[in-house]
C-alpha positions as CSV (number, residue, x, y, z in Angstrom):
1,M,-26.1,7.6,-7.2
2,N,-26.1,3.8,-7.4
3,L,-28.0,2.0,-4.6
4,V,-25.1,-0.3,-3.9
5,D,-22.6,2.6,-3.6
6,S,-24.8,4.5,-1.2
7,I,-25.4,1.5,1.1
8,S,-21.7,0.5,1.1
9,K,-20.7,4.1,1.9
10,E,-23.0,4.0,5.0
11,V,-21.9,0.6,6.2
12,S,-18.1,0.9,5.8
13,T,-15.8,2.8,8.0
14,M,-13.3,4.7,5.9
15,N,-9.8,4.8,7.4
16,Q,-8.0,8.1,7.3
17,F,-4.6,7.6,5.8
18,P,-2.2,10.0,4.2
19,E,-2.3,10.3,0.4
20,F,0.2,8.1,-1.5
21,S,0.5,6.8,-5.0
22,S,2.6,4.4,-7.0
23,G,6.3,4.9,-6.7
24,D,6.1,6.1,-3.0
25,T,7.9,4.2,-0.3
26,I,5.6,3.6,2.6
27,T,5.5,1.7,5.9
28,V,2.2,-0.1,6.7
29,Y,1.5,-1.1,10.3
30,Y,-1.0,-3.9,10.6
31,A,-2.3,-6.0,13.5
32,I,-1.7,-9.8,13.7
33,K,-3.8,-12.0,15.9
34,E,-2.1,-15.1,17.2
35,G,-4.5,-17.0,19.5
36,D,-5.6,-14.6,22.1
37,K,-2.7,-12.2,21.7
38,Q,-2.3,-9.3,19.2
39,R,0.8,-7.7,17.9
40,T,1.7,-5.0,15.4
41,Q,3.9,-5.8,12.4
42,H,5.2,-3.4,9.7
43,F,5.8,-3.9,6.0
44,K,8.0,-1.2,4.3
45,G,8.3,-1.1,0.5
46,V,7.5,0.6,-2.7
47,V,3.9,1.0,-3.8
48,L,3.4,-0.8,-7.2
49,Q,-0.2,0.1,-7.8
50,R,-3.5,1.3,-6.3
51,K,-6.5,-0.5,-7.7
52,G,-10.2,-0.1,-7.3
53,S,-12.2,2.6,-5.7
54,G,-14.4,3.2,-2.6
55,T,-14.6,0.3,-0.2
56,T,-12.9,-2.2,-2.5
57,E,-9.7,-0.2,-3.1
58,T,-6.5,-2.1,-2.7
59,F,-2.8,-1.3,-3.0
60,T,0.3,-3.5,-3.7
61,I,3.6,-3.0,-1.9
62,R,6.9,-4.7,-2.9
63,K,10.1,-5.0,-0.9
64,M,13.3,-7.0,-1.2
65,S,13.8,-9.5,1.7
66,G,17.1,-11.4,1.5
67,G,17.5,-10.8,-2.2
68,I,14.0,-12.1,-2.9
69,G,11.1,-9.8,-3.9
70,V,8.1,-10.0,-1.6
71,E,4.8,-8.4,-2.6
72,R,1.8,-7.9,-0.4
73,I,-1.7,-6.6,-1.3
74,F,-3.6,-4.6,1.3
75,P,-7.2,-3.5,1.2
76,V,-7.4,0.3,2.1
77,N,-10.4,-0.1,4.3
78,S,-9.2,-3.2,6.2
79,P,-9.8,-3.1,10.0
80,V,-6.3,-4.7,10.6
81,L,-4.5,-1.7,9.2
82,E,-3.4,0.6,12.0
83,K,-1.4,3.3,10.3
84,I,0.5,4.1,7.1
85,E,3.6,6.3,7.0
86,V,4.9,7.8,3.8
87,N,8.7,7.6,3.9
88,K,9.6,8.9,0.4
89,R,7.6,10.3,-2.5
90,G,8.7,8.8,-5.8
91,K,8.5,10.3,-9.3
92,V,7.2,7.7,-11.8
93,R,5.3,8.2,-15.0
94,R,3.0,5.2,-14.7
95,S,0.2,4.3,-12.3
96,R,1.3,0.6,-12.2
97,I,5.0,0.0,-12.1
98,F,5.2,-3.7,-12.6
99,Y,8.4,-3.2,-14.7
100,L,10.2,-2.8,-11.3
101,R,9.9,-6.6,-10.8
102,E,12.5,-7.3,-13.4
103,L,15.0,-4.6,-12.4
104,T,17.7,-5.1,-9.8
105,G,20.4,-2.9,-8.3
106,K,20.8,0.7,-9.3
107,K,18.2,0.3,-12.1
108,A,15.5,-0.4,-9.6
109,R,15.9,3.0,-8.0
110,I,13.0,5.5,-8.2
111,K,13.7,9.3,-8.3
112,E,12.6,11.1,-5.2
113,I,10.4,14.2,-5.1
114,R,11.7,16.6,-2.5
115,K,9.4,19.2,-1.1
């Protein structure tokens, strides 16, 4: 095993979140510090991609807000993440669904996997 990987594994605190992949609709709850106060805000959208591995893994979420697409990138092991809820499982055939950026309306729908 690589020395850098072994040290980073010891130092980092791995968050325990449910499994999700691209195409899933998730809600991310994260903490925001404003001065001496702290509050929790949520961001609900479709996962466009998961990138990286280990401590440097990130995921990108996209939502529509007032007709404008908003994307946000979250590190998986960030201490500000409080919890992640998987709302819907999506069926997509790609790991990075950037083609969703150009689609609007009914074409932007993702088929749901029902279990």
